[in-house]
N, C-alpha and C positions, 0 to 999 in steps of 0.2 A: 458488499460491505465486508471489511475484514472482520473476522469473528471476534477478535479480542480488541477491547479499547486500550490504547497506549499512553504515555509520556509525562513530562514535568512541566510546571508552569513557565510560560514565557517570561513572566515577571520574576523568575528565580525564587518562587515561593519555596520554603524549605520542604524537603520531602516528608518529614514527619510533622505535617501540618495538623492543626487542630481540626477535629471533626466539624463538619457543617451539618446542622440538624435539618432534616427535610421531612415533609409529609406528616400526616396524622392518622392515616388509615392503612389497612392491610395491602400489601403489594406481593409480588412474586418475582423471584430471580431464577431465570433459566440458566443453569450451569451446563457445562459440556456433558455431564452425566447424570443430572438430577434437576428437579424443580424444587426450589426452596420458598415456601410461603412465609409471610410475615410482613412486618412493617419496616421499610428502610428508614433508619434513623440517622445515619451519617455516611458521608462518602469522603474519600481522598483519591488521588490519582492511582493509588495502589490497592485499595480495598473498600468494600461496602459493608457497613454494619447493619444487620437486620435483627429485629426482635420478634419472637413468636408469641402466640396467644398466652403462653404461660409466663411471659416476661423474660425468658432466656434470650440472650443475644449471641450472635455468631458473626465473625468477621470473615467475609468471603473475598479471597484475592481476585483482583480484576482479571488476571489471566485465565480464571476459571469461568468467567461470566460470558454467556452468549448474548443475553439481553435482559432488561428489567422491564416488567410490566407494572405500571402504577395503577392502583385502585382508582376508578373513576375516569380514567382516560378514555377518550372517544374511540370509536372504531376507525376513524381516519388515521389516528396515530399507529394503531396496530397494522392497518393496511400499509402504511408507509414503511414499517419495519419489514414486512413481507417483501415489498418491492425492493428494498435495500438489499435484502438477503440474496435476491436473484440478480442484482446489478441493474435493475430498472430505475435509474436515478431520476429520469424525467417523470415517470409515474409516481415515484416516491414524493417528489416535489409537489405534484398535483394533489396528492393525498394530504400532505402537510398544510397546504393552503386551505384545507377544509377543517382545520383544527377549530374547536369550539371555544367560546368565551370561557367555559369551564376549564378547558385545557390550559389556556393562557393564564388563568388565575392561580394555577398551582405551580409553585417554583420548580419542583422536580420535573414536571411534564414540560413546562416552558423551556427549561434547560435542555431537555432532550430535543425539542423542536428546533432550538437554535443550533444545536450541534448537527442534527440531521440535515438541515438546510445548507449549512456550510459544507458538510460532507458531499451532498449532492452537487453543489456548485463546483467543488474541487474536482470530483470525478468527471463531471461533464466538461469542465474546462480542459482537463488533461486529455480528454478524448476529442477536443476541438470545438466544443460549444460553450460560448461565454468566454470571459477573459481570465487568465491565470491571476492577474493582479487583483481583480475584484474578489475572486474566490479566496485568495490568500488573506485579503483584508477581512473577510467574513470569519475565517478560521482564527486569525489572530485576535479578533474582537471576542470570539467565543471564549478563548483561553483567558483573556484579560477579565472578562465578566464572570468566569466560573473557574477559578484556579484550583478548586477542590473537587471538580467533577471527575467521575470515574472515566470520562471520555478524554481526559487531558493527554494521556500518553499517545493515543491514536491521533489526536489533533496535531501534536508536535511532529509525528511522523509524516502526516499529510502535508504540513507546511514545508517540511524538508523536500518532499516530492515536488511540490509546486515550485520551490526555489531551483531545483535541478532543471525543471522544465524551462525556467527563465534564464538558465545559464549561470545562476549564482550558486555554484557548487560549494564554495567555502561557507557561505551562509547556511546552506542546507546541512552541512556537516555539524554545525552548532546545534541544530535541532535534533539530529539523529543522536548526537552524544547525550542529550538529555534523556532520550529513550533508553540508551545503554545503561543508565543509572538505575533502571528498574531492577528488582531483586531476582528476576527469573531468567534462567539461561537462554530460553527461546527469544526473549525480548532483547537480551544483550547480543545474541547472535544475529537477530534480525537487524538490529541497528548497525552492527559491524558490516553486514553484507551491504546495507544501504550506503554506508560511508565508502566502502570499496567501490561501489558503482558510481557514486558521485565523483570520486577521484578518477576513475577510469574514463569518465566522460570528458576529462580535461586532457588535452594533448600533452604527451610527455610525462604523464603522472602514473605510468604503469607500475613503477617501483613502489610508490606510496600506496597505490591501490592493492598491490600484492600484500603489503604489510597489514592492511586492514582485513583482507580475506584470511590471511594466515592467523591473525589474532582471533578472528571469529571461529576458526576451526579448532582452536585450542581451548575454547570454552567447553567445559564438561557438561554433559546433559544426556537426556534420553527421551524417547517418545516419538510419535509420528511427526509432530511439528518440528522437533529438533532434527530429525533425520532429513526432512525436506530442506531445512535451512542449510544443513551440511552439504547437500547436493548443490544448492544455490551458491554457497561459498566456493565450492570446488569449481563450479562453472566460472565464477569470477576469476579464479586462478588460471583457468584455461584461456580466458580472454586476455589476461595479462601476458600469456605466453605467445599469443598469436603473432605478434609483430616480429619476434626473433626466432621462435621455434614453432612454426605453423603445423608441422607434422605431429609434434607432441601435443599441441592444442587439439588437433582433430581427434587423436586417440582419446584424450581426456573427455572430450564432448561426447564421443560415441559411447564411451563407458557410462556416462551420465544418462544418456538417452536409454540405454539398456536397463538401467535401474529405476528410472523415473516412472511414477504412476501415470498411466496413459491419460487419466482425467486431469492431471495437473497441466492445464493448457499454458499457463504463464511460463512455467519452467521449460516446457517443450519449445515455446516460441523463442524464448531467450537463447536456448541451446542451439536451435537451428540457425539463428542469426550469428551466434558465435562460430558455428561450423562454417557458415558462409564467409565470414570475415577471415577465418584462418585459411580457407581455400583461396580466397582472393590474394592474400599475402603470399601464398605459394605459387601464384600464377595459374591456378586451376579454375578458370572462369566458368567452365561448364558445371563443375561440381558446386561452385559457389552459387550459380544461378539456380540450381535445383534446391539447394538449401533455403535460399530466400523465398523461392516459390512455395515451399512447404508452409512458410509463415503466411504468405499472401493467400493461399488457398485454404489452409486448415486452421490457422490461428489468427485470422483477421479480427477476432473479437478482443484481442489483447492490444489496445491502442498504441502504446509506445513501441512495442515490438513490431507491430505492423508498419508503423511509420518508418522505422529503421530499415525494414525489409524493402519497402517501396523506394526509399532513397537509394539503396544499393541496386535494386532491380533496374531503376531508370538508367544508371550508369552502365550496368552490364548489358542491357538491351541496346544501348547506343554503340557499345563496342562490337556487338554482334550485328550491327547495321539493321536493327529492327526498330525504326523510328516510331511506328505506330504503337508498339508495345511500350517503348520508353515514354512516349507522350501520355499513354494511359496511366502509367505508374506516377508520373509527375502530377497529372491532373487529380488523381485520387489523393495524393499526398497533400496537395494544395487545398483541396476542397474539404477533406475530412480531418486533416491534422494541422490546421493553420497555426495552432499554438505550439506544436512540437518543434524541438530544436532541429529536427531533421528536415523541416520545411523552410528553414531560414536560409 
């Protein structure tokens, strides 16, 4: 699960919406660097208001929140959050199905359950289990039902990701732009990178994609999340270069790999795919093959990147007259990533 909840209401609810009162008992908010006890009394897509025992209130920005634990929620809900944190979406769904009548009777807990179910459906669909359309419908319904939820920003981003998977890149950009209106640089930059990727997925849109990545890199900011997004935006620029300047793209990608945290598997997977594409454009099929094999062997847990690597590997193995290996790549692509644009 993404650490931060993201976006703006699909119904174009004003950003400075009225607070929605929730709950009646003590809760706790896990921030990135602290645990804040108290009662959640209001939420918007951008902040959560909490009241302590002394009656003092504080407004906590959504970008600082890891999760919220509500007083009285069952162990099933807490188990679901743990599964989500490690990306075990099927296990999380199983835990959510064990929610008690007490969970469902409380608005704030019921809201979390609805979001988590939609999130699991989306992540599983993007990985090839279930349908993109059904998952998108669930997430759309969540936002319609809960326009003031602190999950709304993340919901909009996920809807954008689902639309990209469906090939509706223009529609995805609409949702990413709503995320970009958040007041924090890392959210604005994240949205810019997503917009750039959506454009890059469309043939002949490299110039428009480059404009999005350039704009993202101009957003001032600092911190670990910002630095990671800066590398992602730079990687996007390298991908834009690959068609016309593959050697320059290879250099940029290698620089990114030298700087990237080894534990950031998604960035590494995307980078090796970009490296493979650039080498293919330059006619260096052996080097391209090795780059895509990195993703297949080391980063297969990143679904979209793995699907892209398999698509390219199938073509490259055919060129090297290795039909069995090409067949294997095509089979895995069809079986594991039937929802991916790379299997179409």
